[in-house]
N, C-alpha and C positions, 0 to 999 in steps of 0.2 A: 658682441653680436650687434648691439645697437649702433656702434660706430660704423660697422660694415654696411648695415642697412642705410644709415644716413648718407654714407659715401655714395652708394648706388643711387639713392633718390636724387642727390645733388647732381650726379652725373647725367641722369635723365633730364632734369630741369635745364642743365646747360645745353643739352642736345636739342631740346625743344626751342630754346631761344637762340640757338646757333652762336653762343658766346663762349664756346669751349672748343679748343683745337688740340688734338693729340698728334704730335709730330714725331715720326720715326726717322732717326738719323742712322742710316745703315750703310754697309759697304764691306768690302773685303778687308782682311787683316792689313794693318799699317797704311790704310788709306787716309788717315787723319781725322777720324771721327771726333775724338776728344778735343783736338785743336779747333775743329769746325764749330762745335757746340760752344766752346769757350768764347770764340770770336763772335758768334751769333748773339749770345747773351750780352757780351760787352758792347756791341754796336747798339743794341736796344737800350741798355741801361744808360748809355751816354747821350741819348736823345735829349735829356734834360739840360745839357750844356747849351750855352748861348750860340755857339757855332756848330751847326750840323753839317759841315762840309763833308764829313765822312760818309754821308748817306744821300748824295745828290740825286741818285736815281730811284729813291724810295719815295713815291708820290705822297703817302700820308704824312711824311715828315716835311717834304717840300711845301705841301699845302697847309701845314700847321694843324693838322687834325689830331696828332698824338699829343696829349696833354702831359702824360707821365708814364713811366714804366717802373714797376717795382717787383722785387722778388717777394713771393708770398709762400705760405705753407703748402707743400705739395699735396696731391690728392691721396697717394698711397703712402701711408706712414710706415709701412713695413720695408720700404726700399731705402737704401742709402741716398743721401742727397748728392747730386752732381756737384763736385767740389770746385765750383767756379773760382772762388777766392784763392785756393791753393794753386790751381792751374795758372791763374794770372800772375801770382807771385813768382812763378818760375821765370817770368820775363822782366821782373822788376829788380832782380839782383844784379850785382856788378858783373857777374858772369852768367848771362841769361841762358836758359836751357829749355828744351822742349818738354812739355808735360808728359808724365808717364802714360804708357798705353793703358787702355781699359782692360780690367780683369774681371769685372762684374757689372751687374745691372745698377743703374742709378737714374735719378729723375730730378728735374728742376721745373718749377712753375713760375711763370711771369704773369703779372696782371698789367695789361696794357690799357690805360685809360685814354679814351679818345672821343672826339666829336664826329658823328656821322655827317657826311656831305649831303646825302639824300636818303629817301626811304621813310617808311612809316615811323621807325624807331627814333628818328631825329626829333619828332614832335612829341613822342611819349616821354623820353628821358633826355635831360640836358647833357648828361655825361654817360658814356657807355664803357663797358669793360670787356675785353677779350682775354680769357684765361688761356695761356699757351703752355701746354705740358710738353717738355722735351725729354726724350728718353735716350740714354746712352747704354750701350752694351757691347761686348767684344764681337768683332767681326767673325771670330771663330764660331760663335753661337749661330750666326746667320748661315754659315756653311753647312751646319747640321740639318737645316730644315728639309732639304731634298731627301734625306734619309727616311723621313716620315712616310713617303709613298713607295718605299722600296723594301722588299724582304731581304733576308740575309744573302741569298743567292744573287738577287739583282744588284745589290750593293757591291758585292764582290766582283761581279762582271763589269760594273761601272768603274771600279778602281783599276781593273785590268786594262781598261782603255787608255789610261794615262801612264801605265807602267811600261815605259820605254825610255831609251836614251839615258839621260843623266839620272833619272829616277831609278831605272833598273840597276845602275851602278851603285847608287846609294843604298838600295834595298838588298843588296846581294847577301850580306851577312845574315840578316833576319830571314830572308826567303830561303836560304840554304837550310837553315835549321827547321823551318816550317815544313819543307819538303821531306824531311826525315821524321816528321811527327806522324804517329799512328792515329789517324783521326777516328778510327773505329774502336780504339781501345778505351777502357774506362778513364775518365778524366783524372789527370794529375794536376792538382791545383798549383803546385810550385812551378811546374813546367809551363803552364799557361801564363802565370805571372811573369816569368822570365821572358817568354816570347813577346808578351804584350809590352814589356819594358823596352825590348829591342825595337819593336814596331814604333813605339812612341819616339825613340831616339831617331829613327829613320824619318819620321814626320817632321821633327824639329830641324833636322838637317835640310830637308826639302824647303822648309820655311826660310831657313838661313840663306839658301841659294836663290831666293826670290820667287819660289813657286807658291801659288795661292790657293790651289784646289786641295785643301787639307781636310781630310775626314778620318775619324771624328774630330771636329774642331776643338772640343774641350780637352782632348788628350794633350794638346800643346800649351795649355794654360795651367798656371799654378792652382792647386786645389788641395784642401785638407782631406778630401775624400779620394785622393788618387790611389790609395791602396785597396779601395773597395772593388769587389769582383765585377761591378758594372763597368769599370774602366779597363777590364782585362779581357779583351777580345781583339780580333783582327780579321781582315778579309782573307779569303782563300782564292789564290790566283792560279790560272792555267789548268783548271780542271775540265775534263771532258763531260759531256752530258751523261755518259754512262757512269762516270765516277760520281756525279752529283746524285744520280738515282740510287746508286749503291749506298752512298752515305746516308740517304734518307731512311734506309732500311736498317741502319745500325741501332744498337741499344740506346735508349733514352739517357743512359748514363755515359755515353760515349763523348769523346772530346768534341766531335762535330756538333752534336746536339747541345752541348754546353755553350759552344760559341754562338749558336742560333739563339739560345735562351737569353744569353747576356746581351746580344744585339737587340732583341725585342724589348728587354728591360730598359736598355738605354733609350730606345725610342719612346717608350711609355712614361718613364719616370724622369728622364732628363730633358729630352727635346720637347715632348708634347705639352707639358705644363707651361713652358716658356711661350710656346706658340699660342696656346689657348688663353692664357692670362694676360698676355701683353701684345704679341705680334699681330694677332688677328683683330685688334681693337684700334688700330691707328687710322687717322683721317687723311693725313698727307705724308708723303714720303720723300726723303732725300737719299739717293744712292751715290756714295762716293767711290771713286776708283783712282788709284795712282797708276796712270798709264805709262809714266815715264820710267819708273824703276824696272818693270819687266822689259822695256825696250833696251835697257842697259845690260840686262842679264843674258837672255837667250830667247830663241824662238819658242822653246818649250815653256818657259816662264810666261811668255805673252799669251800663248794658247791656253794655258791653265787659268789665267786671269779671265779670258773670254768665256771659258767653260763655267767658271765659278759664277760670273755675272748672269749668264743665261740660265743657269740652274735655279737661280733665286726666284725668277718670275712666276714659276708655277705655284708659289705659295702666298702670293699677294692677292688681296681682294680689290679689284678695280671696278669703278662705276661712278656714275654721277651722284653728287650729293643731293639728298632729298630728306624730307621730314621723316619718312618711314625708316630709312637707314640710320638717321641720327638717333631715333628712338630705340631701335631693336638690333641694328647690326651696322657697325662701322664699315664704310667702304672708302678706299683711297680714291679721291677725286682729282688730286694733282700729284704728279710724279716728276721729280727733278733729278736729272743725272748730272753729276759734277765730276769733271776731270780736275783733280787737285794738284797743288804745287805748281800752279801756272806762273808763279814768279820765278821759277827755276829755269825758264826758257825766255828767249827774247820776245818782245811784244809782237814782232811780225809773224811769230809762230802760233799765236793764240788761236787763230781761226782754224789752223791745221789740227790743233789739239782737240778743239770742239768737234770738228768733223770726224776725227778718229774715234772719239767717244760715241758719237752717233752711229758710226759704222759698227762698232762693237755690239751695240744694243739691237740695231735693226737688221743684222745679218740673218738671212733665211726667214724673214718675215716675223721675227720675234716680237716686234712692236705691235703686231695686229691684235694681240690679246689684251692690249691696254684699253680697248673699247673707245669710248668717246671722251675720255678724260683729257685734260690739258697736260701736255708733256713738254719739258724743257731740257736743253742741253747747254751747259756753260762750262767754260774753263775758269777756275777761280783759285785764289790763294786766300785762305781764311786768315792767315797771319803772314804778312809780307816780310820776307827775310832778305830780299835783294832790292837793288835799285836799277832801273833801266838807264843805260848810258849809250852814247854814240862814240864809237872808236874809229880813228883814222889810221890806216896802215897801208903803206905803199901807195899813197895818194888815193886810196879808196876809203869810203866811210861805210860802216855797217853797225847794226844794232847789237848790243851785248848786255850783259848783266854784271853787277858788282856786289859782292857780299863776303861774309866770313865763312870760309869753307870748313865743314865739320871735321874732315879728316886730319887737318893740321892746324886749324884755327887761324889761318892766314887770310888776309884780305886779298881777294883775287878778282880779276876781270876776265871774263871768258865768254865765248860763244859756244853753247852746248851742241849746236848743230840743228839740222832741219827735222822737224817732227813730221812723219808721214801723215797725210790727210785721209788715207784709206788704210784698210788692213794690210800690213806689210806682206809683200810677196817674198818668195825664197831669195831673190836677188838682194833684198834689203839686208838680210842676215849675213850674206856673203860679203857685202861691202858697207857694213854699218859703221858710220863715222859719228854716231850720236854718243856724246859723253856727258851724261847727266850726273851732276854733283849734288851732294847734300849740303845745305847751308844752315848756319846757326841763327836763331832768332835775334832780333835787335833788342837793345835795352829799352825799357819803358819807364817813364816816370809814373808815380802812383796815380796821378789824375789824368794821364794821357790815354786816349782811346787807342785800341789795338789797330795798327795799320793793316790794310787788307787790299785785295784786288777783286772787285766785283761782288762783294758781299751785299751791297745795296741792291744789285740786280736780283740776288737770291731772295732777299726780304720782299722785294716787289712782287716776285712770282708767288711766294708762299703766303703772304699775309695781306697784300693790298686790297684784295676783293672782300676780305672779312672786315675791313675797316671803313667801307663805303657807307 
């Protein structure tokens, strides 16, 4: 109890002095969150080196303000540590590999010691410290947040909106058995367990095919609690209003009411604690999206990525940073959208990728709810796996990339194609010549900073004003 009170008191003190920043690194599944955090930490920890060429666009480094950066004990001792060292070692082996995907919540705290350039605090203290808390968690958890504002019927109707095309084919086995289910009969626990397992298999297959609007998100993650009834429910599709009304009048022991009960329990016991304890407390936010992989898959995969991104905005608290909110309620005052894997396209396509990311976010006025906060859109590569090169072919020169292709581990030179700078029209999918490849990371020496593309711009946006 004493440690809990102490932690809360320290948190209030940090907020009064504005020397504590809680950064949320969020995004859809497989957007590169763990890779991003590993690189972000690595860039900061290597500021102590003599040559800071890796952060040319980060003004506090360029101006010599940052004195040192160290890892310190995190604020919440109940959370696992973000395993920066283990993730970095993946790149230091003779056969480097990407870090494993996030499967749970973790935290890392950095103490950034610096000298202010101006302001009152420059004269009060010779050296200042900014404590940066960075949180990592699965993108699948993020996708569950919209469920908080939906009852079981609303959620089912929302799932029905994406149930077409390839999804309808993948769901055929599960849906056929659900349609034979007597929803008004007394609940058969074994039957619900079996159908929930088939629904989970369907979600996993959707994820495998590049679709990112997966709900409930935790269903596709490994968990020791997977056999618990709270994970054994599914949406009801293609029901008429008359049928919904009829089901509401069924016995409280019916299959229908059991599904409703488990859905509510999932909301209250699985999603809500994460939202209240962590997500609603962040100060600044990074949203990552891999726009390239859906372009490679299908129009449906791309549309689901767009839906997933836009669903998230309803659950973020945006507003200008002030003393009142630092004391009593965190509000996100800076929001950064990042299109990841920018090293997987040629340099002349970077502006197109940034424009595409902006279009995804701003479609239909979505950006208006961000208020007066500062918003940025960048195309980045947290860990650079390719090199840009110039290729001459048939007396013509063009920009290309070179790297180790993941599928066959061969060194290849290729031009992936043109990235659309706006949301793709139907014609794009009919004549899509975009061939996005996955690449392996480069080998790193133990004292070498992780190579990146535009992570210095990310740090400038997120931290520079806190170090003035």
